[in-house]
C-alpha positions as CSV (number, residue, x, y, z in Angstrom):
1,M,127.5,95.4,76.9
2,S,130.3,93.0,75.9
3,S,130.7,89.6,77.5
4,D,133.7,90.9,79.4
5,T,132.1,93.5,80.9
6,R,129.2,91.5,81.7
7,A,131.3,89.3,83.7
8,Q,133.1,91.9,85.5
9,A,129.9,93.8,86.3
10,V,127.7,91.3,87.8
11,E,127.6,88.5,90.3
12,P,124.0,87.1,90.2
13,P,122.4,86.5,93.8
14,D,121.5,83.0,95.0
15,S,118.7,81.9,92.8
16,G,119.1,78.2,93.8
17,D,119.3,75.6,90.8
18,V,119.2,77.9,87.9
19,P,121.6,76.2,85.4
20,R,124.4,78.7,84.8
21,N,126.7,76.4,82.6
22,H,126.0,78.0,79.2
23,D,127.9,80.4,77.0
24,L,125.7,83.6,77.1
25,D,127.3,85.0,73.9
26,A,125.6,82.4,71.9
27,L,122.4,84.4,72.5
28,A,123.8,87.5,70.5
29,D,122.3,86.1,67.2
30,K,118.9,85.3,68.9
31,N,115.9,87.2,68.9
32,L,113.7,87.6,72.1
33,L,109.8,88.2,72.1
34,I,108.5,89.7,75.1
35,V,104.6,89.4,75.8
36,S,103.4,91.5,78.6
37,H,101.1,93.5,80.5
38,S,103.6,96.6,80.7
39,Y,106.8,98.1,79.4
40,N,107.5,99.8,82.5
41,H,109.1,99.5,86.1
42,F,110.1,95.8,86.4
43,V,109.3,94.6,83.2
44,K,111.1,97.3,81.4
45,G,114.2,97.2,83.9
46,Q,114.7,93.5,83.1
47,V,113.9,93.8,79.3
48,D,116.6,96.9,78.9
49,V,119.3,94.6,80.3
50,L,118.3,91.5,78.5
51,A,118.7,93.5,75.3
52,D,122.4,93.4,75.9
53,Y,122.7,89.7,75.3
54,F,120.1,89.5,72.3
55,S,120.0,90.7,68.9
56,E,116.5,92.0,68.6
57,V,114.1,92.1,71.3
58,Y,110.3,93.1,70.4
59,V,107.9,93.9,73.6
60,L,104.2,93.4,72.8
61,V,102.5,95.4,75.8
62,R,98.7,94.5,76.2
63,Y,96.7,97.5,77.5
64,N,92.9,98.3,78.0
65,R,91.5,100.8,75.3
66,F,88.8,101.8,77.8
67,A,91.3,103.1,80.3
68,D,92.5,105.7,77.8
69,I,89.6,107.7,79.0
70,S,91.8,108.7,81.8
71,R,93.5,111.0,79.4
72,Y,90.4,113.1,79.1
73,L,88.3,112.8,82.5
74,P,89.4,112.6,86.0
75,V,89.2,108.9,86.2
76,D,91.9,108.0,88.8
77,Y,91.0,104.4,88.9
78,A,91.5,103.8,85.1
79,K,95.1,105.7,85.2
80,P,97.1,102.8,86.0
81,F,95.8,100.7,83.1
82,S,96.1,103.2,80.3
83,K,98.5,102.9,77.3
84,D,100.6,106.0,78.9
85,A,100.8,104.4,82.3
86,K,101.8,100.9,80.9
87,I,104.6,101.9,78.3
88,N,107.6,104.1,79.1
89,E,110.1,104.3,76.1
90,E,112.5,106.8,78.1
91,D,116.2,105.3,77.4
92,K,114.8,102.5,75.5
93,P,117.8,100.3,74.1
94,D,118.1,100.8,70.3
95,N,117.6,96.9,69.5
96,V,114.2,97.0,71.9
97,T,111.0,97.7,69.8
98,V,107.9,98.2,71.6
99,I,104.4,97.5,70.1
100,S,101.1,98.4,71.8
101,T,98.6,95.6,71.9
102,P,95.1,97.3,72.6
103,L,92.3,95.2,73.6
104,L,88.8,96.3,74.6
105,Y,86.9,94.6,77.7
106,L,85.3,95.9,81.0
107,P,87.2,95.4,84.4
108,L,84.7,92.3,85.0
109,D,85.7,88.7,85.9
110,L,83.5,87.4,83.1
111,H,85.2,89.7,80.6
112,R,88.8,88.7,82.0
113,R,88.0,85.2,81.8
114,F,87.6,85.3,77.9
115,L,90.3,87.8,77.5
116,G,93.1,85.5,76.8
117,D,91.8,84.5,73.3
118,Q,91.1,88.0,72.2
119,H,94.6,88.9,73.5
120,A,96.1,85.6,71.5
121,R,94.3,86.8,68.2
122,K,95.6,90.4,68.7
123,V,99.0,89.4,69.1
124,K,99.2,86.7,66.2
125,K,97.7,89.5,63.8
126,L,100.5,92.1,64.8
127,L,103.3,89.5,64.5
128,D,102.2,89.1,60.9
129,D,103.7,92.5,60.1
130,V,106.8,92.3,62.1
131,P,110.1,91.6,60.0
132,V,111.7,89.2,62.6
133,E,111.8,85.7,63.5
134,F,111.9,84.9,67.0
135,D,113.8,82.2,68.8
136,V,112.4,82.4,72.3
137,I,109.3,83.9,74.0
138,H,109.3,85.4,77.6
139,A,105.9,86.2,79.1
140,H,105.2,88.0,82.2
141,L,102.2,87.4,84.2
142,T,100.2,84.0,83.5
143,W,96.8,85.3,82.5
144,T,96.8,86.4,79.8
145,A,100.5,87.0,78.5
146,G,101.5,83.7,79.6
147,Y,98.5,82.2,77.6
148,V,99.3,84.0,74.6
149,A,103.0,82.5,74.9
150,R,101.5,79.1,75.1
151,V,99.5,79.7,72.0
152,L,102.6,81.1,70.1
153,Q,104.6,78.2,71.5
154,R,102.6,75.9,69.8
155,D,102.2,77.8,66.5
156,L,105.8,79.1,66.0
157,G,107.4,76.0,67.5
158,I,109.7,77.8,69.6
159,P,110.2,77.8,73.7
160,F,108.6,80.2,76.0
161,V,109.8,81.3,79.7
162,L,106.9,82.5,82.0
163,T,107.6,84.7,85.0
164,V,104.8,84.3,87.4
165,H,104.6,87.9,89.0
166,E,101.5,87.5,90.4
167,N,101.0,88.8,94.2
168,H,100.0,86.0,96.8
169,D,96.3,86.8,96.6
170,L,96.1,86.5,92.9
171,F,98.1,83.5,92.7
172,M,95.9,81.6,95.3
173,D,93.0,82.9,92.9
174,Q,94.5,81.3,89.8
175,L,95.2,78.1,91.5
176,E,91.9,77.6,92.6
177,S,90.1,79.0,89.3
178,S,88.3,76.8,87.0
179,N,89.8,78.5,84.1
180,D,91.9,75.2,83.0
181,K,93.8,77.4,80.6
182,I,95.8,78.6,83.3
183,D,96.9,75.2,84.6
184,R,97.7,74.1,80.9
185,T,100.0,77.2,80.5
186,W,101.9,76.4,83.7
187,A,102.3,72.8,82.3
188,A,103.3,73.8,78.8
189,A,106.1,76.4,79.7
190,D,109.7,75.4,79.1
191,A,110.7,77.0,82.1
192,I,108.7,78.9,84.9
193,V,110.1,81.8,86.9
194,R,108.7,82.6,90.3
195,V,109.8,85.9,91.9
196,N,109.5,84.4,95.3
197,R,110.7,81.1,97.0
198,Q,107.7,80.2,98.7
199,D,105.5,79.1,95.9
200,Q,107.9,76.9,93.8
201,D,106.9,73.8,95.1
202,T,103.2,74.6,94.4
203,L,104.2,75.4,90.8
204,R,106.2,72.3,90.6
205,R,102.8,70.2,90.7
206,F,102.2,71.6,87.2
207,N,105.7,71.7,85.9
208,D,109.1,70.4,86.9
209,D,111.1,73.3,85.6
210,V,110.4,75.9,87.9
211,F,113.0,78.3,89.4
212,Y,113.4,81.1,91.8
213,I,114.8,84.4,90.3
214,P,114.0,87.7,92.1
215,N,112.6,90.6,90.5
216,G,115.5,93.4,90.5
217,F,115.6,97.3,90.4
218,S,117.4,99.8,88.0
219,Q,120.1,101.8,89.5
220,D,119.7,104.5,86.7
221,R,116.1,104.7,87.7
222,L,116.9,105.4,91.4
223,R,120.2,107.1,92.5
224,R,120.5,107.7,96.2
225,V,120.5,111.6,97.2
226,P,121.8,112.3,100.6
227,Q,119.1,112.5,103.1
228,A,119.3,116.2,104.1
229,D,119.7,117.2,100.6
230,A,116.5,115.3,99.3
231,K,114.7,116.7,102.2
232,K,115.6,120.1,101.3
233,K,114.6,119.4,97.6
234,L,111.2,118.4,98.8
235,G,110.9,121.4,101.3
236,I,110.6,119.1,104.3
237,A,112.3,120.4,107.4
238,D,115.6,118.1,108.4
239,D,114.1,117.5,111.8
240,T,110.6,116.5,110.3
241,N,110.0,112.7,110.4
242,L,109.0,111.7,106.8
243,L,107.3,108.5,106.1
244,F,106.9,107.5,102.6
245,A,104.7,105.2,100.8
246,L,104.1,104.2,97.2
247,G,101.7,102.1,94.9
248,H,98.5,101.8,93.6
249,L,95.6,103.3,95.8
250,K,93.7,100.0,96.3
251,E,92.6,98.2,99.2
252,R,95.3,95.4,98.9
253,K,98.0,98.0,99.4
254,G,96.8,98.6,103.0
255,F,97.4,102.6,102.8
256,H,94.0,103.2,104.9
257,H,95.8,101.2,107.6
258,L,98.7,103.5,107.6
259,I,96.4,106.5,107.8
260,D,94.4,105.0,110.5
261,V,97.7,104.7,112.7
262,M,99.1,108.2,111.9
263,P,97.3,109.8,114.8
264,E,98.9,107.3,117.3
265,I,102.5,108.1,115.4
266,I,102.0,111.7,115.7
267,E,101.1,111.6,119.4
268,R,104.3,109.5,120.3
269,E,106.7,111.1,117.7
270,G,105.6,114.7,117.4
271,D,106.4,116.3,113.8
272,V,105.8,113.2,111.5
273,V,104.7,113.7,108.0
274,C,103.4,110.8,105.7
275,A,103.5,111.0,101.9
276,I,101.7,108.4,99.7
277,G,102.3,108.3,96.1
278,G,100.3,106.7,93.4
279,H,96.9,106.7,91.4
280,G,94.0,104.4,92.2
281,G,90.3,104.1,92.9
282,M,90.6,104.6,96.5
283,R,92.0,108.1,96.5
284,S,88.6,109.7,97.3
285,E,88.1,107.5,100.1
286,L,91.7,108.0,101.6
287,E,90.7,111.8,101.1
288,E,87.7,111.5,103.1
289,Q,89.3,109.5,105.8
290,I,92.3,112.1,106.1
291,E,89.7,114.7,106.6
292,E,87.8,112.6,109.2
293,L,91.0,112.2,111.2
294,G,92.0,115.7,111.0
295,L,95.3,114.8,109.1
296,E,95.1,117.5,106.3
297,N,98.5,118.9,107.4
298,D,100.1,115.5,108.2
299,V,99.3,113.1,105.4
300,R,100.0,114.2,101.7
301,L,98.4,112.2,98.7
302,L,100.8,112.8,96.0
303,G,99.3,111.1,92.7
304,Y,101.8,110.1,90.2
305,V,105.5,110.6,91.3
306,S,107.9,111.0,88.3
307,N,111.1,108.9,88.4
308,D,112.9,112.2,89.1
309,D,110.8,113.1,92.1
310,L,111.0,109.4,93.2
311,R,114.7,109.3,94.2
312,Y,114.2,112.5,96.2
313,W,111.1,111.0,98.1
314,M,112.9,107.5,98.4
315,S,116.1,109.0,99.8
316,A,114.5,111.5,102.2
317,C,112.2,109.4,104.3
318,D,113.1,108.1,107.6
319,A,111.1,105.1,106.7
320,F,109.4,103.5,103.8
321,V,105.9,102.0,105.0
322,L,104.1,99.4,102.9
323,P,101.4,97.8,104.9
324,S,100.1,95.6,102.2
325,Y,97.9,92.4,102.3
326,S,99.6,90.7,99.2
327,E,102.7,91.0,97.1
328,S,104.5,88.8,94.8
329,F,108.2,90.4,95.7
330,G,109.2,93.5,97.6
331,L,110.3,95.4,94.6
332,V,109.3,98.9,96.0
333,Q,110.6,97.9,99.3
334,L,114.1,97.4,97.4
335,E,114.0,100.6,95.5
336,A,113.5,102.2,99.0
337,M,116.6,100.5,100.5
338,A,118.6,101.2,97.3
339,C,118.0,104.7,98.5
340,G,119.3,103.9,102.0
341,S,116.0,104.0,103.6
342,P,114.7,101.3,106.1
343,V,111.4,99.6,105.3
344,V,108.4,98.9,107.6
345,S,106.1,96.4,105.8
346,T,103.7,93.4,106.5
347,I,104.6,89.7,105.9
348,N,102.4,89.5,102.6
349,G,104.2,87.0,100.5
350,G,106.8,89.3,99.1
351,S,108.3,91.8,101.5
352,E,109.8,89.1,103.4
353,E,112.0,88.2,100.5
354,V,114.0,91.5,100.8
355,V,113.3,92.5,104.2
356,T,115.6,89.6,105.7
357,S,117.1,91.4,108.6
358,E,116.3,94.1,111.3
359,D,119.3,95.7,109.9
360,H,117.1,96.7,106.9
361,G,113.7,97.2,108.5
362,F,110.9,95.7,110.4
363,L,108.1,93.2,109.4
364,V,104.5,93.1,111.1
365,D,102.1,90.2,110.6
366,S,99.1,92.0,109.4
367,P,98.1,95.5,108.3
368,E,95.2,95.3,110.5
369,D,97.3,94.8,113.7
370,H,97.4,98.7,114.2
371,D,99.2,98.4,117.5
372,A,102.0,96.4,115.9
373,L,102.2,98.7,113.0
374,S,102.4,101.9,114.8
375,D,105.1,100.3,117.2
376,A,107.0,99.3,114.2
377,V,107.0,102.5,112.7
378,V,107.8,104.3,116.0
379,R,110.7,101.9,116.3
380,A,111.9,102.8,112.7
381,L,111.8,106.3,113.3
382,R,113.8,106.1,116.6
383,K,116.6,103.6,115.3
384,D,119.9,104.9,114.1
385,W,120.1,103.1,110.7
386,N,123.2,102.3,108.7
387,R,121.7,103.8,105.6
388,D,125.0,102.5,103.5
389,G,124.5,99.1,105.0
390,I,120.8,99.2,103.8
391,E,121.8,100.4,100.3
392,A,124.4,97.6,100.1
393,H,122.0,95.0,101.0
394,A,119.6,96.2,98.0
395,E,122.5,96.1,95.4
396,Q,122.7,92.4,95.0
397,F,119.2,92.7,93.4
398,T,120.1,95.1,90.5
399,W,118.8,94.0,87.0
400,E,122.4,93.5,86.0
401,R,123.2,90.8,88.6
402,V,119.4,89.4,88.1
403,C,119.4,89.0,84.5
404,V,122.6,86.9,84.5
405,D,120.4,84.0,85.6
406,I,117.4,85.0,83.3
407,A,119.8,84.9,80.2
408,H,121.1,81.5,81.6
409,L,117.5,80.3,81.5
410,H,117.0,81.7,78.2
411,A,120.1,79.7,76.6
412,D,119.0,76.6,78.5
413,V,115.6,76.5,76.7
414,L,117.3,77.1,73.5
415,N,119.8,74.1,74.2
416,L,122.7,76.4,73.6
């Protein structure tokens, strides 16, 4: 993407005090190293756009070798952590190179605590065979990618930017952790990006250079389909109310609360189908809950939803519902809004960053307040939404817009 095209194509969202006084063309001969836990979804979306600014981009992706058993066994819990789930090279830019970083550990707190040094050793060994000298590092998630970036900052003598993607509960756990390597990582970063506004002051206890830059979404990944066409594609009658939810099937996402309120919603609204996409360890528990409530014909667990199918589900739904306990940012909600769908979610540290008006959706205080949750869903099903307006709200968060500020931040730490 040329500088002229960038200037015409993007207008970054209000990110506060991110310095925007740099010549971004000066990044064109620089090489960027990404240390992350995935090259998929929000990391991939950001990296693929940033690649337009840099000469070469290398992405080192951590994954757990134990999780690869999900290829051969029906172990749903492990699938989100496998190499196949973490790396998606579809439509990868030519100047982006992805290198998997296999680690071996059990999903136990004791093992995770010592995982940073294993990760750092593995990355340094992999970099010995990389024929590129890097100018700046960008790490996604503090532990362990951020810690690895801190080690490389010291060893290579180059700056690093850290994006703190952690959901609210994980972020609080890190603040209270006795693992001082986390605190030292925050203190050492040349710049910290937090994807929500509310935690900036907390991070400034460790580092003065903390900036709010939201996550974004890829328009190429999710293109809105007319709702009637999307329902027809999915085999859902046009007059059927469709609720859609998406995420890892884990307790934090609160899908069990959505299932709990479905009998009340069906009693009040009649023909309602709820589809939940995603893998995770709670699948069998949710299946039992669906059977106990007699909802076999009303609630569907879809498993993995491909990008091609996802745009139909996001576009077809009459409301996207995420009764989550804790998020860092409302990315999946944004993706639903990009397809014109209103959102019902909880106040969880992230959803309120994007559901900023009842023109776009409704927020409830807690997933455990079933009366409020069912009332919000029913209100959403009954409201005549401006789906074009919802889509327009989401468009301010495209990666093309968001990455303008990220590129300026890279130029800033490089003193360009």
